[in-house]
ROMARVEX-942620 format. One line per 3 residues: number of its first residue (from 0); their letters; for each residue x, y, z of C-alpha. Coordinates in Angstrom, 2 decimals, padded with zeros to 5 digits, m for minus. Layout:
// ROMARVEX-942620
NUM	A	X/Y/Z ~ ...
// end
This chain:
// ROMARVEX-942620
0	MKY	000.19/m000.12/000.01 ~ 002.81/002.33/000.57 ~ 004.41/002.08/m003.14
3	AFA	000.62/002.32/m004.38 ~ 000.66/005.84/m002.58 ~ 004.09/007.02/m003.30
6	AAI	002.87/006.71/m006.75 ~ m000.40/008.92/m005.70 ~ 002.02/011.95/m004.55
9	SLG	004.32/011.71/m007.22 ~ 001.50/011.94/m009.99 ~ m000.20/014.91/m007.70
12	LAT	002.88/016.91/m006.64 ~ 005.97/018.37/m007.64 ~ 008.92/016.25/m008.69
15	SMA	010.98/018.18/m006.18 ~ 008.52/017.14/m003.34 ~ 008.53/013.40/m004.67
18	AAQ	011.95/013.34/m003.83 ~ 011.77/014.41/m000.40 ~ 010.55/012.22/002.52
21	DFT	011.66/009.14/000.73 ~ 010.56/006.01/002.91 ~ 012.21/003.87/000.55
24	LSP	016.18/005.25/001.72 ~ 017.51/003.00/004.03 ~ 016.90/005.02/007.53
27	SYG	019.68/007.22/008.80 ~ 019.53/006.02/012.13 ~ 018.55/002.40/012.22
30	DTS	015.19/000.35/012.46 ~ 014.21/m002.34/015.05 ~ 011.12/m004.74/015.07
33	LRA	009.10/m004.45/018.33 ~ 005.88/m006.45/019.43 ~ 002.97/m005.35/021.51
36	GFM	003.91/m005.34/025.07 ~ 007.91/m005.22/024.13 ~ 010.52/m004.61/026.99
39	PDP	012.13/m002.18/028.05 ~ 009.31/000.18/027.42 ~ 010.43/002.96/026.29
42	YTV	012.45/002.13/023.12 ~ 015.02/005.13/022.48 ~ 016.95/005.96/019.81
45	DLQ	019.40/009.35/019.83 ~ 019.79/010.99/017.31 ~ 019.81/014.37/015.54
48	SGG	016.69/016.43/014.19 ~ 016.45/018.67/010.89 ~ 017.58/018.50/007.73
51	PVR	016.88/020.42/004.36 ~ 013.38/019.79/003.35 ~ 010.46/021.73/004.52
54	ANT	008.05/019.72/006.37 ~ 005.04/021.65/005.10 ~ 005.27/020.31/001.83
57	LSD	003.37/017.57/003.21 ~ m000.34/017.04/004.40 ~ m001.47/015.36/007.12
60	TGS	m003.41/012.75/005.54 ~ m003.77/009.93/008.31 ~ m007.11/008.56/009.79
63	GNA	m008.73/010.21/013.01 ~ m007.37/006.89/015.45 ~ m003.88/008.90/015.89
66	DRD	m003.78/011.74/018.70 ~ m001.78/014.25/017.00 ~ m001.72/018.39/015.91
69	RRC	m001.71/017.26/012.49 ~ 000.96/020.15/011.98 ~ 003.34/019.68/009.43
72	RGY	006.23/021.73/010.48 ~ 009.65/022.10/010.69 ~ 012.66/020.75/008.63
75	IAD	013.59/017.25/007.99 ~ 015.76/014.87/006.03 ~ 014.80/013.07/002.76
78	APD	015.37/009.41/004.35 ~ 013.94/008.34/007.40 ~ 015.73/009.26/010.77
81	FSL	014.38/005.89/012.07 ~ 012.10/002.54/010.56 ~ 009.93/000.37/013.10
84	QFS	008.22/m003.02/012.26 ~ 005.58/m003.07/014.63 ~ 003.21/m006.13/015.58
87	SGS	000.36/m004.99/017.12 ~ m001.30/m007.21/020.02 ~ m005.14/m006.86/020.71
90	GAL	m004.84/m003.11/020.45 ~ m005.23/m002.89/024.70 ~ m002.14/m000.60/024.61
93	PLR	m001.75/002.67/022.32 ~ 001.48/002.63/020.17 ~ 003.06/006.30/021.22
96	IGA	006.16/007.85/019.27 ~ 007.85/011.06/020.51 ~ 010.48/013.15/020.71
99	ASG	012.36/015.04/023.42 ~ 014.84/017.65/022.99 ~ 016.56/021.15/024.13
102	SDT	015.21/022.40/021.02 ~ 011.79/022.78/019.19 ~ 011.39/019.71/017.32
105	TLV	008.32/017.79/015.24 ~ 007.43/014.62/013.90 ~ 006.33/013.34/010.46
108	ING	005.58/009.48/010.23 ~ 004.48/007.54/007.50 ~ 002.10/004.51/008.61
111	PDG	001.61/001.42/007.59 ~ m001.71/002.86/005.87 ~ 000.52/004.49/003.65
114	SWY	m000.81/007.97/005.12 ~ 001.22/010.78/006.62 ~ 000.73/011.37/010.37
117	CDD	002.41/014.99/011.72 ~ 002.75/016.99/014.83 ~ 004.31/019.71/016.36
120	DSG	003.82/020.14/020.08 ~ 001.42/017.53/021.47 ~ 004.22/016.37/023.72
123	NGL	005.76/018.26/026.89 ~ 006.64/021.80/025.64 ~ 007.70/021.97/022.63
126	NPL	008.15/018.26/022.04 ~ 006.19/016.36/019.60 ~ 003.91/013.15/020.39
129	VQF	002.10/010.95/018.16 ~ m000.13/008.22/019.44 ~ m001.59/005.75/017.49
132	NNP	m005.02/004.17/019.64 ~ m005.30/001.24/017.58 ~ m002.02/000.43/016.13
135	SSG	m002.05/m001.47/012.85 ~ 000.81/m003.75/012.42 ~ 003.48/m002.81/009.40
138	RYD	006.00/m000.16/009.36 ~ 005.97/003.16/010.81 ~ 009.08/005.67/008.69
141	IWV	009.92/008.37/011.22 ~ 011.21/011.63/010.65 ~ 012.39/013.98/013.29
144	GTF	012.18/017.33/012.49 ~ 013.48/021.00/013.73 ~ 011.41/023.58/014.18
147	GSA	011.95/027.30/012.05 ~ 015.52/026.26/010.85 ~ 017.00/023.57/008.70
150	SLA	019.94/023.33/011.49 ~ 020.67/019.68/013.29 ~ 019.70/019.50/016.81
153	DAR	020.40/016.78/019.49 ~ 017.10/014.97/020.14 ~ 015.85/011.29/021.42
156	LFI	013.26/009.49/020.07 ~ 011.34/007.12/022.01 ~ 008.48/004.61/021.20
159	SEL	006.50/003.72/023.96 ~ 002.85/001.68/024.94 ~ 002.76/003.42/028.27
162	GSV	001.32/006.97/029.05 ~ 003.64/007.52/031.67 ~ 006.36/007.95/029.42
165	TAS	007.36/011.27/028.19 ~ 009.67/013.45/026.66 ~ 010.70/014.51/030.18
168	SVG	010.91/011.11/031.67 ~ 013.26/010.07/028.47 ~ 016.13/012.68/029.49
171	YGS	016.46/015.42/026.91 ~ 014.27/017.95/028.42 ~ 010.86/019.40/027.97
174	GGG	011.54/021.63/024.46 ~ 012.70/025.09/024.46 ~ 016.23/024.79/026.20
177	SSA	014.89/023.01/029.66 ~ 017.10/020.02/030.91 ~ 015.37/017.28/032.05
180	SGP	015.61/015.84/035.45 ~ 013.56/013.78/038.28 ~ 012.88/010.12/039.05
183	DWR	014.04/008.03/036.19 ~ 012.97/003.94/036.38 ~ 015.50/003.08/034.05
186	LNP	018.51/004.22/036.22 ~ 019.89/001.44/038.34 ~ 018.70/001.27/042.08
189	SYE	020.87/003.37/044.85 ~ 020.45/000.32/047.48 ~ 019.29/m003.06/045.92
192	TVN	017.72/m005.23/043.24 ~ 015.61/m008.06/044.90 ~ 014.36/m011.03/043.40
195	LRG	011.39/m012.51/045.11 ~ 009.00/m015.43/044.62 ~ 005.29/m015.57/046.52
198	GFV	006.33/m017.44/049.74 ~ 009.51/m015.97/050.17 ~ 010.94/m016.24/053.81
201	PDP	012.01/m014.29/055.38 ~ 008.71/m012.18/055.79 ~ 008.74/m009.26/055.58
204	YTV	012.21/m008.77/053.49 ~ 013.80/m005.20/054.68 ~ 016.42/m003.09/053.27
207	DLQ	017.57/m000.30/055.14 ~ 017.94/003.17/053.43 ~ 017.64/007.10/053.91
210	SGG	014.70/008.31/052.54 ~ 014.36/011.65/050.21 ~ 016.20/013.22/047.59
213	PNR	015.86/016.58/045.36 ~ 012.98/015.98/043.02 ~ 009.42/016.97/044.24
216	VRD	007.18/014.56/044.03 ~ 004.13/016.63/042.95 ~ 006.09/018.42/040.40
219	TIS	006.87/015.24/038.20 ~ 004.71/012.42/038.87 ~ 000.69/011.63/038.85
222	DTG	m000.98/008.52/040.28 ~ m001.99/006.48/037.37 ~ m002.06/003.62/038.67
225	SGD	m005.31/000.88/038.53 ~ m007.58/000.46/041.43 ~ m006.56/m003.12/042.49
228	ARR	m003.94/m001.62/045.12 ~ m005.06/m000.02/048.37 ~ m003.20/003.11/048.51
231	DNR	m004.70/007.09/048.80 ~ m003.05/008.27/046.01 ~ m000.92/010.87/047.29
234	CSG	001.92/011.78/045.14 ~ 004.01/013.85/048.33 ~ 007.41/014.48/049.30
237	HIA	010.69/014.58/048.02 ~ 012.37/011.66/046.33 ~ 015.91/010.50/044.29
240	DAP	016.54/010.31/040.85 ~ 017.54/006.68/040.79 ~ 015.02/004.25/042.63
243	DVR	016.18/003.23/045.71 ~ 014.98/m000.62/045.26 ~ 014.04/m002.48/042.65
246	LNF	011.88/m005.50/043.34 ~ 011.39/m008.21/040.46 ~ 008.84/m010.18/041.85
249	TPG	006.86/m013.41/040.74 ~ 003.20/m013.76/042.48 ~ 001.74/m016.53/044.77
252	SLP	m001.71/m016.95/046.03 ~ m000.99/m013.98/048.60 ~ m001.15/m010.19/048.21
255	LII	001.83/m008.10/048.12 ~ 002.39/m005.40/050.72 ~ 005.25/m002.57/050.52
258	SVA	005.55/m000.20/053.09 ~ 008.34/002.04/055.02 ~ 008.59/002.32/058.69
261	SSS	010.45/005.47/059.76 ~ 010.71/008.22/062.84 ~ 010.04/010.37/060.25
264	DTT	007.34/011.51/058.10 ~ 007.92/009.06/054.45 ~ 005.93/008.63/051.43
267	LVI	006.03/006.10/049.01 ~ 006.35/005.99/044.90 ~ 006.38/002.83/042.88
270	NAP	006.68/002.49/038.91 ~ 005.03/m001.27/038.99 ~ 005.16/m003.78/036.01
273	DGR	001.81/m002.03/033.96 ~ 004.64/001.12/033.75 ~ 001.87/003.17/036.26
276	WYC	002.84/004.71/039.24 ~ 001.41/004.32/042.48 ~ 001.79/006.61/045.62
279	DDD	001.15/006.68/049.47 ~ 001.73/008.73/052.17 ~ 000.27/007.67/055.25
282	SGQ	m001.78/004.76/054.76 ~ 000.55/002.51/057.07 ~ 000.83/003.23/060.64
285	GTN	001.10/006.39/061.62 ~ 003.40/008.69/058.95 ~ 004.13/005.42/057.36
288	PSI	003.11/004.73/053.55 ~ 001.67/001.52/052.87 ~ 000.67/000.29/049.34
291	RWD	m000.91/m003.50/048.93 ~ m001.85/m004.88/045.31 ~ m004.46/m008.16/046.66
294	RPQ	m003.77/m009.88/043.19 ~ 000.00/m008.31/042.48 ~ 001.37/m008.50/039.12
297	SGQ	004.76/m009.91/037.86 ~ 007.17/m008.11/037.09 ~ 009.46/m005.10/038.00
300	YDI	009.02/m002.77/040.58 ~ 010.73/000.14/041.14 ~ 010.40/002.26/044.58
303	WVG	011.20/005.36/046.03 ~ 010.91/006.21/049.54 ~ 010.30/009.91/049.55
306	TWA	010.58/012.56/052.67 ~ 007.73/014.70/053.30 ~ 007.59/018.59/053.08
309	STS	011.91/018.21/052.95 ~ 014.68/017.36/050.52 ~ 016.47/015.97/053.38
312	LRD	017.58/012.34/054.02 ~ 016.34/010.36/056.87 ~ 016.70/006.76/058.08
315	AVL	013.93/004.37/056.97 ~ 013.48/000.67/056.22 ~ 011.58/m000.61/053.51
318	HIS	009.43/m003.61/054.18 ~ 008.72/m006.22/051.46 ~ 005.80/m008.65/052.83
321	ELY	003.02/m010.70/051.71 ~ 001.32/m010.65/055.46 ~ 002.01/m007.52/057.12
324	SE	002.52/m003.83/056.58 ~ 004.23/m001.20/058.67
// end
């Protein structure tokens, strides 16, 4: 279908334009094949945005199944920057393609249906994002443009199925020259990686650590988790960039309870296997936080222990249990 679409373009538009944005050219920064549910998520590619071709020579011809602002803007290269061969699953999760940069960037995507999908500023700040809500299987050819200039700019392309993944979280800022900072689940945990299976002993498994860090949680994270976890949904306190503890968990028949014991007022922030954020302030004893999954997911839990109302580091003990909460 892509070849038929290319032929239609060449008949209806100037020859110089048909020679540009050529998805038959080899992508400048490589290609990959991903299936629905891919890990790790996001998949990222560092590249340089921009090129000699004005993207406004294109028109957004894509379907209404993709969220974007339809603005074909900026300057792009002739060849795609990157090509994705995607195998969709049940369609339960979207396919999100975005870019993060300290410069103002844009996106142009030629989808499996041969249509063009464009975006300027649907991501954080001046960053672009296109979300395919029921993604088709096939090839997505992707150009990252530079707005207002043919100059090249450092950028990071990201491909994700998770709403919690944004331009800010992948590490290149929110556009307009700002720098990204904040909690990043991809960083190595500061204290420990724990591998546990249902029925583990001793119970609780504990980790001595210090709560707190430079990031104010409410400025960087929102509780996006499902109703399967009991917590107060309050994203508060201050946490570090890297997780304090990473738990790889295989559940049995019992719940999973993650809590903190401290003489200071502490909080919990957890990025669960579903990619969602779960927050708690005071669901444990006193001012201790606690999050309980009655039907826990199998996979990776990245755990931050925060200090409430202060960036100060405080002594705390993380408890992982199937029986008890602090």
